[in-house]
N, CA and C atoms as an extended XYZ file, in Angstrom:
339
Properties=species:S:1:pos:R:3:atomname:S:1:resname:S:1:resid:I:1 pbc="F F F"
N        -6.625        6.336        9.110 N   UNK     1
C        -7.451        5.478        7.508 CA  UNK     1
C        -8.760        6.357        8.306 C   UNK     1
N        -9.427        6.825        7.195 N   UNK     2
C       -10.766        6.779        7.349 CA  UNK     2
C       -11.214        5.481        6.797 C   UNK     2
N       -11.952        5.233        8.038 N   UNK     3
C       -12.364        3.437        8.327 CA  UNK     3
C       -13.802        3.235        7.321 C   UNK     3
N       -14.502        4.049        6.669 N   UNK     4
C       -15.249        3.977        5.872 CA  UNK     4
C       -14.488        3.676        4.730 C   UNK     4
N       -13.598        4.022        4.521 N   UNK     5
C       -12.776        3.747        2.934 CA  UNK     5
C       -11.808        2.179        3.335 C   UNK     5
N       -11.703        2.224        4.532 N   UNK     6
C       -11.196        0.668        4.852 CA  UNK     6
C       -11.966       -0.422        4.763 C   UNK     6
N       -13.744        0.318        4.925 N   UNK     7
C       -14.875       -0.854        5.015 CA  UNK     7
C       -14.412       -1.367        3.516 C   UNK     7
N       -14.928       -0.295        3.024 N   UNK     8
C       -15.019       -0.534        1.410 CA  UNK     8
C       -14.065       -1.017        0.986 C   UNK     8
N       -12.365       -0.786        1.496 N   UNK     9
C       -11.598       -1.821        0.463 CA  UNK     9
C       -11.164       -2.864        1.323 C   UNK     9
N       -12.133       -3.207        2.527 N   UNK    10
C       -11.893       -4.688        2.486 CA  UNK    10
C       -12.922       -5.762        1.943 C   UNK    10
N       -14.088       -4.849        2.331 N   UNK    11
C       -14.963       -5.818        1.497 CA  UNK    11
C       -15.263       -5.861       -0.432 C   UNK    11
N       -14.795       -5.050       -0.692 N   UNK    12
C       -14.185       -4.867       -2.141 CA  UNK    12
C       -12.768       -6.466       -1.987 C   UNK    12
N       -12.212       -6.572       -1.607 N   UNK    13
C       -11.100       -7.294       -1.742 CA  UNK    13
C       -11.757       -9.267       -1.457 C   UNK    13
N       -13.015       -8.899       -0.568 N   UNK    14
C       -13.893       -9.869       -0.556 CA  UNK    14
C       -13.731      -10.538       -1.345 C   UNK    14
N       -15.072       -9.276       -1.712 N   UNK    15
C       -15.731       -9.621       -2.575 CA  UNK    15
C       -14.704      -10.204       -4.529 C   UNK    15
N       -13.651       -9.819       -4.678 N   UNK    16
C       -12.777       -9.652       -5.326 CA  UNK    16
C       -12.011      -11.559       -5.338 C   UNK    16
N       -11.969      -11.635       -4.748 N   UNK    17
C       -11.159      -12.891       -3.750 CA  UNK    17
C       -12.585      -13.637       -4.426 C   UNK    17
N       -13.229      -13.751       -4.037 N   UNK    18
C       -14.881      -14.825       -4.010 CA  UNK    18
C       -15.526      -14.352       -5.336 C   UNK    18
N       -15.084      -13.531       -6.790 N   UNK    19
C       -15.412      -13.670       -7.869 CA  UNK    19
C       -14.219      -13.959       -8.754 C   UNK    19
N       -12.759      -14.383       -8.345 N   UNK    20
C       -12.366      -14.348       -9.158 CA  UNK    20
C       -11.850      -16.628       -8.685 C   UNK    20
N       -12.901      -16.975       -8.140 N   UNK    21
C       -12.372      -18.404       -8.222 CA  UNK    21
C       -12.941      -19.397       -9.081 C   UNK    21
N       -11.847      -19.735       -9.711 N   UNK    22
C       -12.496      -20.926      -10.848 CA  UNK    22
C       -12.172      -22.277      -10.269 C   UNK    22
N       -12.466      -23.141      -11.678 N   UNK    23
C       -12.841      -24.057      -11.255 CA  UNK    23
C       -12.709      -24.898       -9.981 C   UNK    23
N       -14.566      -24.043       -9.971 N   UNK    24
C       -15.123      -25.081       -8.251 CA  UNK    24
C       -16.031      -26.158       -8.542 C   UNK    24
N       -16.018      -27.528       -7.447 N   UNK    25
C       -16.936      -28.307       -7.296 CA  UNK    25
C       -18.028      -27.735       -6.862 C   UNK    25
N       -18.858      -28.522       -7.225 N   UNK    26
C       -20.833      -28.006       -7.381 CA  UNK    26
C       -20.579      -27.690       -5.956 C   UNK    26
N       -20.113      -28.757       -4.456 N   UNK    27
C       -20.418      -28.039       -3.015 CA  UNK    27
C       -19.739      -26.417       -3.127 C   UNK    27
N       -18.537      -26.194       -3.483 N   UNK    28
C       -17.647      -24.637       -3.999 CA  UNK    28
C       -18.676      -24.408       -4.259 C   UNK    28
N       -19.522      -24.130       -5.434 N   UNK    29
C       -20.478      -23.390       -6.277 CA  UNK    29
C       -21.366      -22.724       -5.137 C   UNK    29
N       -21.816      -24.073       -4.519 N   UNK    30
C       -23.062      -23.761       -4.080 CA  UNK    30
C       -22.890      -23.160       -2.291 C   UNK    30
N       -21.630      -22.876       -1.909 N   UNK    31
C       -21.211      -22.085       -0.927 CA  UNK    31
C       -20.704      -20.678       -1.113 C   UNK    31
N       -20.310      -20.553       -2.692 N   UNK    32
C       -19.869      -19.279       -3.268 CA  UNK    32
C       -21.065      -18.432       -3.539 C   UNK    32
N       -21.898      -19.282       -3.661 N   UNK    33
C       -23.362      -18.831       -4.074 CA  UNK    33
C       -24.123      -18.428       -2.901 C   UNK    33
N       -23.355      -18.601       -1.970 N   UNK    34
C       -24.693      -17.831       -1.123 CA  UNK    34
C       -24.021      -17.217       -0.032 C   UNK    34
N       -22.514      -16.947       -0.501 N   UNK    35
C       -21.933      -15.994       -0.012 CA  UNK    35
C       -21.773      -14.791       -0.264 C   UNK    35
N       -22.292      -14.695       -2.237 N   UNK    36
C       -22.449      -13.561       -3.013 CA  UNK    36
C       -23.489      -13.370       -2.282 C   UNK    36
N       -24.888      -13.883       -2.884 N   UNK    37
C       -25.392      -13.753       -2.014 CA  UNK    37
C       -25.842      -12.889       -0.732 C   UNK    37
N       -24.801      -12.761        0.413 N   UNK    38
C       -24.923      -12.149        1.821 CA  UNK    38
C       -24.605      -11.347        0.913 C   UNK    38
N       -23.803      -11.339        0.468 N   UNK    39
C       -22.868       -9.995       -0.077 CA  UNK    39
C       -23.433       -8.973       -0.839 C   UNK    39
N       -24.029       -9.282       -1.386 N   UNK    40
C       -25.142       -8.639       -1.953 CA  UNK    40
C       -26.270       -8.087       -1.546 C   UNK    40
N       -26.537       -8.766       -0.255 N   UNK    41
C       -27.757       -8.075        0.350 CA  UNK    41
C       -26.641       -6.902        0.939 C   UNK    41
N       -25.804       -7.325        1.060 N   UNK    42
C       -25.388       -6.134        2.186 CA  UNK    42
C       -24.982       -5.025        1.333 C   UNK    42
N       -24.577       -5.470       -0.233 N   UNK    43
C       -24.074       -4.309       -0.761 CA  UNK    43
C       -25.683       -2.983       -0.905 C   UNK    43
N       -26.659       -3.604       -1.330 N   UNK    44
C       -27.821       -2.724       -1.777 CA  UNK    44
C       -28.013       -2.063       -0.501 C   UNK    44
N       -27.862       -2.696        0.767 N   UNK    45
C       -28.845       -2.277        2.090 CA  UNK    45
C       -27.633       -1.235        3.289 C   UNK    45
N       -26.849       -1.904        3.350 N   UNK    46
C       -25.581       -1.426        4.175 CA  UNK    46
C       -24.691       -0.754        3.867 C   UNK    46
N       -24.403       -1.052        2.158 N   UNK    47
C       -23.367        0.010        2.171 CA  UNK    47
C       -23.622        1.043        1.311 C   UNK    47
N       -22.690        1.796        0.858 N   UNK    48
C       -22.449        2.971        0.392 CA  UNK    48
C       -23.549        2.461       -1.124 C   UNK    48
N       -23.780        4.197       -1.789 N   UNK    49
C       -24.448        4.185       -3.123 CA  UNK    49
C       -23.822        3.119       -3.881 C   UNK    49
N       -22.475        3.654       -4.252 N   UNK    50
C       -22.186        2.734       -4.839 CA  UNK    50
C       -21.843        1.225       -5.677 C   UNK    50
N       -22.130        0.735       -3.917 N   UNK    51
C       -22.071       -0.508       -4.329 CA  UNK    51
C       -23.358       -1.471       -4.205 C   UNK    51
N       -24.158       -0.332       -4.198 N   UNK    52
C       -25.824       -1.131       -4.816 CA  UNK    52
C       -26.074       -0.870       -5.840 C   UNK    52
N       -24.934        0.252       -6.785 N   UNK    53
C       -25.147       -0.603       -8.369 CA  UNK    53
C       -24.011       -1.456       -8.943 C   UNK    53
N       -23.240       -1.860       -7.791 N   UNK    54
C       -22.453       -2.768       -8.441 CA  UNK    54
C       -23.243       -4.512       -7.943 C   UNK    54
N       -24.242       -4.222       -6.788 N   UNK    55
C       -25.057       -5.189       -6.534 CA  UNK    55
C       -25.965       -5.576       -7.934 C   UNK    55
N       -26.686       -4.625       -8.225 N   UNK    56
C       -27.651       -4.467       -9.664 CA  UNK    56
C       -26.928       -5.083      -10.918 C   UNK    56
N       -25.495       -5.062      -11.272 N   UNK    57
C       -24.865       -5.540      -12.338 CA  UNK    57
C       -24.398       -6.950      -12.027 C   UNK    57
N       -23.991       -7.159      -10.281 N   UNK    58
C       -23.932       -8.592      -10.251 CA  UNK    58
C       -25.084       -9.379      -10.278 C   UNK    58
N       -26.163       -8.859       -9.794 N   UNK    59
C       -27.631       -9.527      -10.454 CA  UNK    59
C       -27.656      -10.085      -11.815 C   UNK    59
N       -27.109       -8.616      -12.672 N   UNK    60
C       -27.539       -8.850      -13.986 CA  UNK    60
C       -26.558      -10.345      -14.602 C   UNK    60
N       -25.576      -10.390      -14.290 N   UNK    61
C       -24.766      -11.370      -14.221 CA  UNK    61
C       -24.209      -12.908      -13.404 C   UNK    61
N       -25.304      -12.991      -12.760 N   UNK    62
C       -25.715      -14.012      -11.891 CA  UNK    62
C       -25.250      -14.942      -12.472 C   UNK    62
N       -26.374      -15.973      -13.197 N   UNK    63
C       -25.458      -16.939      -13.793 CA  UNK    63
C       -24.610      -16.891      -14.955 C   UNK    63
N       -23.865      -16.724      -15.048 N   UNK    64
C       -22.286      -16.193      -16.099 CA  UNK    64
C       -21.681      -16.446      -15.032 C   UNK    64
N       -21.744      -15.284      -13.910 N   UNK    65
C       -20.411      -15.768      -12.785 CA  UNK    65
C       -20.430      -17.429      -12.478 C   UNK    65
N       -22.083      -17.643      -11.750 N   UNK    66
C       -22.357      -19.295      -11.386 CA  UNK    66
C       -21.736      -19.903      -12.389 C   UNK    66
N       -21.739      -20.193      -13.937 N   UNK    67
C       -20.834      -20.580      -15.009 CA  UNK    67
C       -19.492      -20.627      -14.662 C   UNK    67
N       -18.733      -19.376      -14.566 N   UNK    68
C       -17.695      -19.088      -14.751 CA  UNK    68
C       -16.679      -19.878      -13.366 C   UNK    68
N       -17.571      -19.765      -12.348 N   UNK    69
C       -16.845      -20.894      -11.297 CA  UNK    69
C       -16.815      -22.246      -11.283 C   UNK    69
N       -17.529      -22.797      -12.065 N   UNK    70
C       -17.471      -24.676      -12.526 CA  UNK    70
C       -17.182      -24.477      -13.240 C   UNK    70
N       -17.432      -23.938      -14.207 N   UNK    71
C       -16.809      -24.162      -15.598 CA  UNK    71
C       -15.499      -23.298      -16.478 C   UNK    71
N       -14.527      -23.375      -15.889 N   UNK    72
C       -13.297      -21.812      -16.511 CA  UNK    72
C       -13.477      -22.450      -18.053 C   UNK    72
N       -12.943      -21.602      -18.718 N   UNK    73
C       -12.745      -21.413      -19.748 CA  UNK    73
C       -12.967      -19.910      -20.160 C   UNK    73
N       -11.853      -19.739      -21.114 N   UNK    74
C       -11.414      -18.930      -22.155 CA  UNK    74
C       -10.876      -18.541      -23.802 C   UNK    74
N       -10.488      -17.324      -23.625 N   UNK    75
C       -10.618      -17.401      -25.746 CA  UNK    75
C        -8.918      -17.686      -25.441 C   UNK    75
N        -8.248      -18.305      -25.090 N   UNK    76
C        -7.057      -17.495      -24.687 CA  UNK    76
C        -6.483      -18.547      -26.517 C   UNK    76
N        -6.986      -19.804      -27.074 N   UNK    77
C        -6.163      -19.993      -28.219 CA  UNK    77
C        -6.935      -19.098      -29.265 C   UNK    77
N        -8.045      -18.719      -29.484 N   UNK    78
C        -8.602      -18.018      -30.113 CA  UNK    78
C        -7.896      -16.584      -30.853 C   UNK    78
N        -7.230      -15.780      -29.097 N   UNK    79
C        -6.497      -14.907      -29.282 CA  UNK    79
C        -5.326      -15.520      -29.583 C   UNK    79
N        -4.355      -16.312      -29.640 N   UNK    80
C        -3.554      -16.256      -30.254 CA  UNK    80
C        -3.289      -16.890      -31.574 C   UNK    80
N        -3.934      -17.276      -31.952 N   UNK    81
C        -4.158      -17.243      -33.635 CA  UNK    81
C        -4.867      -16.488      -34.431 C   UNK    81
N        -6.092      -15.164      -33.490 N   UNK    82
C        -5.414      -14.043      -34.181 CA  UNK    82
C        -4.456      -13.234      -34.194 C   UNK    82
N        -3.296      -13.095      -33.355 N   UNK    83
C        -2.386      -12.796      -33.086 CA  UNK    83
C        -1.432      -13.286      -34.403 C   UNK    83
N        -1.172      -14.392      -34.542 N   UNK    84
C        -0.353      -15.227      -35.396 CA  UNK    84
C        -1.356      -14.428      -36.686 C   UNK    84
N        -2.249      -14.594      -37.188 N   UNK    85
C        -3.617      -14.126      -38.719 CA  UNK    85
C        -2.703      -12.280      -38.121 C   UNK    85
N        -2.076      -11.718      -37.501 N   UNK    86
C        -1.983      -10.396      -37.408 CA  UNK    86
C        -0.482      -10.341      -38.312 C   UNK    86
N         0.364      -10.948      -37.349 N   UNK    87
C         1.327      -11.336      -37.871 CA  UNK    87
C         2.126      -11.621      -39.212 C   UNK    87
N         1.564      -11.693      -39.889 N   UNK    88
C         1.583      -12.865      -40.903 CA  UNK    88
C         0.993      -11.479      -41.487 C   UNK    88
N        -0.547      -11.070      -41.776 N   UNK    89
C        -0.625       -9.796      -42.806 CA  UNK    89
C         0.326       -8.680      -41.891 C   UNK    89
N         1.304       -8.884      -41.373 N   UNK    90
C         2.279       -7.824      -40.920 CA  UNK    90
C         3.266       -7.783      -41.922 C   UNK    90
N         3.778       -9.785      -41.701 N   UNK    91
C         5.142       -8.993      -42.218 CA  UNK    91
C         4.860       -9.838      -44.622 C   UNK    91
N         4.035       -9.833      -44.460 N   UNK    92
C         3.550       -9.968      -46.178 CA  UNK    92
C         2.933       -8.404      -46.807 C   UNK    92
N         2.664       -7.565      -46.046 N   UNK    93
C         2.081       -6.007      -46.087 CA  UNK    93
C         0.769       -6.285      -46.751 C   UNK    93
N        -0.244       -7.247      -46.247 N   UNK    94
C        -1.702       -8.249      -47.178 CA  UNK    94
C        -1.483       -8.578      -48.378 C   UNK    94
N        -1.667       -9.807      -48.264 N   UNK    95
C        -2.043      -10.868      -49.227 CA  UNK    95
C        -3.309      -10.097      -50.014 C   UNK    95
N        -2.396      -10.253      -51.762 N   UNK    96
C        -3.610       -9.763      -52.942 CA  UNK    96
C        -4.590      -10.504      -52.960 C   UNK    96
N        -4.395      -12.103      -52.598 N   UNK    97
C        -4.973      -13.439      -52.800 CA  UNK    97
C        -5.558      -14.024      -51.125 C   UNK    97
N        -7.069      -13.766      -51.461 N   UNK    98
C        -7.093      -14.813      -50.566 CA  UNK    98
C        -6.810      -15.915      -49.853 C   UNK    98
N        -6.653      -16.638      -50.853 N   UNK    99
C        -6.560      -17.765      -50.652 CA  UNK    99
C        -4.831      -18.292      -50.285 C   UNK    99
N        -3.770      -17.805      -51.184 N   UNK   100
C        -2.667      -18.053      -50.407 CA  UNK   100
C        -3.157      -17.206      -48.692 C   UNK   100
N        -3.265      -16.367      -49.201 N   UNK   101
C        -3.503      -16.083      -47.304 CA  UNK   101
C        -4.157      -16.847      -45.973 C   UNK   101
N        -5.253      -17.251      -47.113 N   UNK   102
C        -6.039      -18.836      -45.487 CA  UNK   102
C        -5.060      -19.674      -45.429 C   UNK   102
N        -4.239      -19.961      -46.304 N   UNK   103
C        -3.495      -21.552      -46.709 CA  UNK   103
C        -2.624      -21.018      -45.979 C   UNK   103
N        -1.520      -19.484      -45.666 N   UNK   104
C        -0.665      -19.296      -44.904 CA  UNK   104
C        -0.832      -19.427      -43.126 C   UNK   104
N        -2.713      -18.593      -43.145 N   UNK   105
C        -3.026      -18.614      -41.657 CA  UNK   105
C        -2.947      -20.517      -41.173 C   UNK   105
N        -3.517      -21.216      -42.179 N   UNK   106
C        -3.880      -22.728      -41.806 CA  UNK   106
C        -2.525      -23.005      -41.562 C   UNK   106
N        -0.727      -23.615      -41.912 N   UNK   107
C         0.036      -23.715      -41.526 CA  UNK   107
C         0.873      -23.402      -41.108 C   UNK   107
N         0.549      -22.085      -40.521 N   UNK   108
C         1.105      -21.555      -39.190 CA  UNK   108
C         0.356      -21.297      -38.172 C   UNK   108
N        -1.063      -22.282      -38.260 N   UNK   109
C        -1.860      -22.366      -36.837 CA  UNK   109
C        -1.225      -24.473      -36.757 C   UNK   109
N        -0.821      -24.924      -37.955 N   UNK   110
C        -0.996      -26.028      -37.421 CA  UNK   110
C        -1.669      -26.418      -37.996 C   UNK   110
N        -2.109      -26.415      -39.291 N   UNK   111
C        -3.281      -27.556      -40.178 CA  UNK   111
C        -2.622      -28.203      -40.819 C   UNK   111
N        -2.458      -29.526      -40.777 N   UNK   112
C        -1.953      -30.081      -41.783 CA  UNK   112
C        -3.040      -30.351      -43.595 C   UNK   112
N        -2.221      -29.727      -44.049 N   UNK   113
C        -2.815      -29.752      -45.664 CA  UNK   113
C        -2.879      -30.530      -45.856 C   UNK   113
């Protein structure tokens, strides 16, 4: 294959592996920061132009990326409640009384009334 494409692919895989890490210790985060800064330097000065643009984007999101490594959170619970609410609306063809809809959502989401 094309050596430039192979190099870009390997670099992309290393970057994805680094960005997908979660629940890291403080020491692991420091190591990740060092590795990410090294990769960004390569992206800006040695890699094709597209990687330079990616480095700029990562620079803008640097602090949130670090927080993600240390404190992994997601909105899965919220998405689950949202799905239940849509299901209630679909089953009822739309409640006319908002209070009835609200009570049904609370019951479905496990709130004791």
